[in-house]
Backbone as CSV, one residue per row, in Angstrom:
resi,resn,N_x,N_y,N_z,CA_x,CA_y,CA_z,C_x,C_y,C_z
1,MET,18.502,-77.595,-21.929,18.260,-76.213,-21.893,17.317,-75.830,-23.073
2,GLN,16.366,-74.942,-22.784,15.454,-74.580,-23.828,16.050,-73.520,-24.694
3,ASP,15.733,-73.551,-25.951,16.066,-72.526,-26.910,15.294,-71.343,-26.563
4,SER,15.881,-70.132,-26.747,15.167,-68.896,-26.374,13.955,-68.669,-27.187
5,LYS,13.890,-69.179,-28.435,12.689,-69.023,-29.295,11.542,-69.908,-28.743
6,ASP,11.776,-70.915,-27.978,10.761,-71.791,-27.484,10.203,-71.293,-26.119
7,MET,10.794,-70.302,-25.563,10.362,-69.754,-24.270,9.308,-68.717,-24.482
8,ARG,8.109,-69.108,-24.320,7.045,-68.145,-24.486,6.456,-67.793,-23.126
9,PRO,6.095,-66.555,-22.939,5.491,-66.204,-21.646,4.193,-66.890,-21.401
10,LYS,4.003,-67.243,-20.179,2.767,-67.908,-19.757,1.748,-66.866,-19.481
11,VAL,0.718,-66.818,-20.253,-0.312,-65.815,-20.104,-1.552,-66.469,-19.473
12,LYS,-1.937,-65.947,-18.365,-3.124,-66.443,-17.677,-4.350,-65.709,-18.210
13,SER,-5.327,-66.455,-18.662,-6.532,-65.866,-19.219,-7.748,-66.472,-18.634
14,ASP,-8.757,-65.642,-18.524,-10.063,-66.139,-17.983,-10.723,-67.022,-18.972
15,ILE,-10.360,-66.976,-20.319,-11.004,-67.801,-21.282,-10.207,-69.034,-21.650
16,ALA,-8.992,-69.159,-21.115,-8.174,-70.290,-21.441,-8.718,-71.513,-20.655
17,LEU,-8.602,-72.650,-21.343,-9.011,-73.937,-20.752,-7.874,-74.919,-20.636
18,ASP,-7.819,-75.625,-19.642,-6.886,-76.675,-19.449,-7.275,-77.866,-20.290
19,VAL,-6.275,-78.601,-20.875,-6.587,-79.783,-21.717,-7.453,-80.764,-20.934
20,LYS,-7.187,-80.939,-19.661,-8.023,-81.870,-18.890,-9.444,-81.500,-18.830
21,GLN,-9.717,-80.168,-18.728,-11.065,-79.646,-18.783,-11.742,-79.982,-20.099
22,ILE,-10.962,-79.822,-21.138,-11.559,-80.098,-22.487,-11.859,-81.594,-22.637
23,LEU,-10.933,-82.405,-22.165,-11.143,-83.880,-22.285,-12.315,-84.363,-21.459
24,ALA,-12.594,-83.650,-20.382,-13.684,-84.076,-19.513,-15.067,-83.551,-19.967
25,ASN,-15.076,-82.693,-20.973,-16.365,-82.077,-21.424,-16.636,-82.436,-22.850
26,GLN,-17.588,-83.247,-23.067,-17.920,-83.741,-24.440,-18.283,-82.602,-25.390
27,THR,-18.884,-81.561,-24.918,-19.187,-80.410,-25.755,-17.950,-79.743,-26.289
28,LEU,-16.895,-79.706,-25.486,-15.587,-79.103,-25.905,-14.744,-80.113,-26.643
29,LEU,-14.856,-81.326,-26.233,-13.942,-82.341,-26.819,-14.151,-82.509,-28.316
30,TYR,-15.338,-82.567,-28.803,-15.610,-82.839,-30.220,-14.947,-81.758,-31.108
31,PRO,-15.182,-80.432,-30.891,-14.462,-79.474,-31.688,-12.980,-79.477,-31.531
32,PHE,-12.485,-79.831,-30.387,-11.065,-79.908,-30.124,-10.445,-81.048,-30.978
33,ILE,-11.052,-82.224,-30.977,-10.560,-83.305,-31.773,-10.650,-82.963,-33.247
34,HIS,-11.714,-82.293,-33.662,-11.841,-81.865,-35.099,-10.706,-80.894,-35.429
35,PHE,-10.415,-80.016,-34.556,-9.283,-79.030,-34.795,-7.959,-79.806,-34.912
36,LEU,-7.736,-80.732,-33.982,-6.455,-81.532,-34.035,-6.381,-82.322,-35.337
37,LYS,-7.455,-82.899,-35.788,-7.456,-83.669,-37.046,-7.103,-82.731,-38.177
38,ALA,-7.728,-81.528,-38.218,-7.513,-80.577,-39.275,-6.024,-80.134,-39.315
39,GLU,-5.428,-80.048,-38.109,-4.039,-79.645,-38.035,-3.052,-80.785,-38.155
40,GLY,-3.622,-82.020,-38.238,-2.772,-83.219,-38.301,-2.008,-83.491,-37.030
41,ALA,-2.618,-83.145,-35.916,-1.957,-83.203,-34.597,-2.632,-84.117,-33.578
42,VAL,-3.456,-85.029,-33.996,-4.083,-85.973,-33.033,-3.021,-86.745,-32.298
43,ASN,-1.871,-87.060,-32.968,-0.816,-87.799,-32.388,-0.228,-87.064,-31.158
44,VAL,-0.275,-85.690,-31.185,0.254,-84.964,-30.007,-0.630,-85.161,-28.804
45,LEU,-1.911,-85.154,-29.048,-2.861,-85.481,-27.917,-2.626,-86.892,-27.409
46,GLN,-2.557,-87.847,-28.347,-2.291,-89.192,-27.950,-1.020,-89.322,-27.138
47,PHE,0.055,-88.602,-27.544,1.321,-88.635,-26.850,1.140,-88.086,-25.389
48,CYS,0.453,-86.948,-25.276,0.208,-86.375,-23.978,-0.526,-87.270,-23.058
49,LEU,-1.560,-87.930,-23.572,-2.352,-88.843,-22.767,-1.554,-90.048,-22.358
50,THR,-0.765,-90.547,-23.291,0.090,-91.738,-23.026,1.119,-91.443,-21.895
51,VAL,1.763,-90.274,-22.030,2.776,-89.839,-21.039,2.129,-89.570,-19.697
52,ASP,0.947,-88.995,-19.692,0.263,-88.762,-18.421,-0.100,-90.063,-17.747
53,ASP,-0.522,-91.009,-18.495,-0.834,-92.365,-17.978,0.483,-93.029,-17.447
54,PHE,1.539,-92.939,-18.211,2.811,-93.486,-17.778,3.262,-92.860,-16.436
55,ASN,3.196,-91.491,-16.403,3.595,-90.835,-15.165,2.826,-91.265,-13.939
56,ARG,1.482,-91.483,-14.094,0.663,-91.974,-12.993,1.199,-93.321,-12.484
57,LYS,1.538,-94.194,-13.450,1.981,-95.573,-13.078,3.343,-95.505,-12.398
58,ILE,4.278,-94.688,-12.943,5.629,-94.703,-12.407,5.698,-94.034,-11.052
59,LEU,4.799,-93.178,-10.717,4.799,-92.495,-9.459,4.185,-93.356,-8.357
60,ASN,3.806,-94.550,-8.647,3.218,-95.447,-7.647,4.349,-95.874,-6.678
61,PRO,4.200,-95.585,-5.403,5.274,-95.897,-4.404,5.478,-97.381,-4.197
62,ASP,4.490,-98.208,-4.597,4.526,-99.617,-4.367,4.924,-100.454,-5.537
63,LEU,5.739,-99.854,-6.511,6.191,-100.547,-7.704,7.012,-101.714,-7.296
64,THR,6.819,-102.805,-8.012,7.696,-103.975,-7.856,8.715,-103.972,-8.933
65,SER,9.706,-104.827,-8.893,10.692,-104.924,-10.013,10.011,-105.318,-11.273
66,GLU,8.985,-106.171,-11.180,8.238,-106.597,-12.385,7.529,-105.426,-12.986
67,ASP,6.937,-104.570,-12.110,6.254,-103.356,-12.569,7.264,-102.395,-13.290
68,MET,8.428,-102.306,-12.699,9.515,-101.452,-13.313,9.895,-101.978,-14.674
69,GLY,10.012,-103.249,-14.802,10.391,-103.869,-16.076,9.257,-103.590,-17.140
70,THR,8.056,-103.700,-16.720,6.891,-103.428,-17.598,6.943,-101.950,-18.015
71,LEU,7.207,-101.049,-17.062,7.265,-99.655,-17.335,8.437,-99.287,-18.270
72,GLN,9.548,-99.975,-18.106,10.677,-99.774,-18.983,10.298,-100.138,-20.443
73,LYS,9.618,-101.234,-20.581,9.146,-101.651,-21.904,8.178,-100.569,-22.460
74,GLU,7.310,-100.056,-21.629,6.331,-99.101,-22.043,7.073,-97.776,-22.449
75,ALA,8.051,-97.421,-21.720,8.869,-96.228,-22.085,9.507,-96.422,-23.434
76,LYS,10.022,-97.566,-23.718,10.653,-97.847,-25.023,9.601,-97.800,-26.114
77,ASN,8.402,-98.318,-25.801,7.273,-98.229,-26.809,6.888,-96.823,-27.086
78,ILE,6.806,-95.994,-26.031,6.468,-94.558,-26.184,7.523,-93.893,-27.094
79,PHE,8.798,-94.149,-26.837,9.878,-93.585,-27.626,9.720,-93.973,-29.067
80,ASN,9.578,-95.301,-29.277,9.472,-95.793,-30.674,8.215,-95.339,-31.423
81,THR,7.178,-95.062,-30.675,5.921,-94.630,-31.335,5.954,-93.124,-31.630
82,TYR,6.600,-92.309,-30.784,6.510,-90.853,-30.954,7.805,-90.164,-31.186
83,CYS,8.912,-90.764,-30.822,10.225,-89.998,-30.905,11.214,-90.529,-31.901
84,ALA,11.177,-91.816,-32.197,12.086,-92.432,-33.111,12.008,-91.819,-34.529
85,GLU,13.171,-91.901,-35.226,13.168,-91.325,-36.585,12.080,-91.794,-37.475
86,ASN,11.772,-93.069,-37.490,10.687,-93.619,-38.333,9.433,-93.881,-37.606
87,ALA,9.152,-93.170,-36.577,7.998,-93.378,-35.739,6.694,-93.201,-36.529
88,VAL,5.734,-94.095,-36.369,4.475,-94.002,-37.081,3.702,-92.740,-36.698
89,ASP,3.646,-92.456,-35.463,2.988,-91.236,-34.947,3.992,-90.210,-34.471
90,GLY,5.077,-90.064,-35.215,6.179,-89.231,-34.773,5.802,-87.744,-34.562
91,ILE,6.465,-87.220,-33.589,6.269,-85.775,-33.223,7.627,-85.108,-33.460
92,ASN,7.597,-83.915,-33.992,8.810,-83.225,-34.380,9.493,-82.643,-33.127
93,PHE,10.167,-83.474,-32.351,10.840,-83.060,-31.142,12.248,-82.463,-31.566
94,ASN,12.722,-81.647,-30.711,14.076,-81.148,-30.851,15.082,-82.326,-30.916
95,THR,15.993,-82.330,-31.934,16.847,-83.435,-32.146,17.749,-83.724,-30.898
96,GLU,18.136,-82.664,-30.195,18.966,-82.858,-28.983,18.212,-83.666,-27.913
97,ILE,16.937,-83.425,-27.775,16.111,-84.180,-26.819,16.004,-85.641,-27.238
98,VAL,15.765,-85.899,-28.537,15.675,-87.270,-29.052,17.025,-87.961,-28.856
99,GLN,18.100,-87.316,-29.076,19.418,-87.880,-28.858,19.653,-88.266,-27.388
100,GLU,19.229,-87.386,-26.525,19.416,-87.650,-25.090,18.577,-88.884,-24.711
101,LEU,17.376,-89.024,-25.207,16.561,-90.192,-24.943,17.181,-91.454,-25.465
102,LYS,17.751,-91.345,-26.698,18.430,-92.556,-27.312,19.572,-92.970,-26.405
103,GLU,20.296,-92.081,-25.816,21.447,-92.401,-25.050,21.123,-92.810,-23.584
104,SER,19.832,-92.602,-23.193,19.442,-92.978,-21.824,19.273,-94.485,-21.709
105,LYS,19.334,-95.042,-20.525,19.143,-96.471,-20.352,17.769,-96.920,-20.740
106,ILE,16.777,-96.081,-20.544,15.391,-96.541,-20.783,15.137,-96.779,-22.251
107,SER,15.706,-95.959,-23.157,15.323,-96.058,-24.505,16.329,-96.837,-25.398
108,VAL,16.906,-97.850,-24.852,17.835,-98.699,-25.653,16.935,-99.273,-26.802
109,ILE,17.397,-98.855,-28.015,16.625,-99.266,-29.160,17.247,-100.428,-29.833
């Protein structure tokens, strides 16, 4: 359940850009990366891209047991890289979410 302070209204704007649009446009990508570096948030973009790639793989209807084993290892790696307490590229996730991930079968640490 989301904390009420995290629930922000979704505002649709004619000037708003989707991250995928930014990533696909070199003119927009350079200032965006510069902004993320200045904010110390490049790891957030890396996390989003990693999870997006993981989601594409796991939604493949033809996954074999070997593929599932590989994806389970990849999920553990994602957790250890971005969610674990001593993660190199750690993101400040809600502690309850991190605890749920720790307790899940996928993120056995």
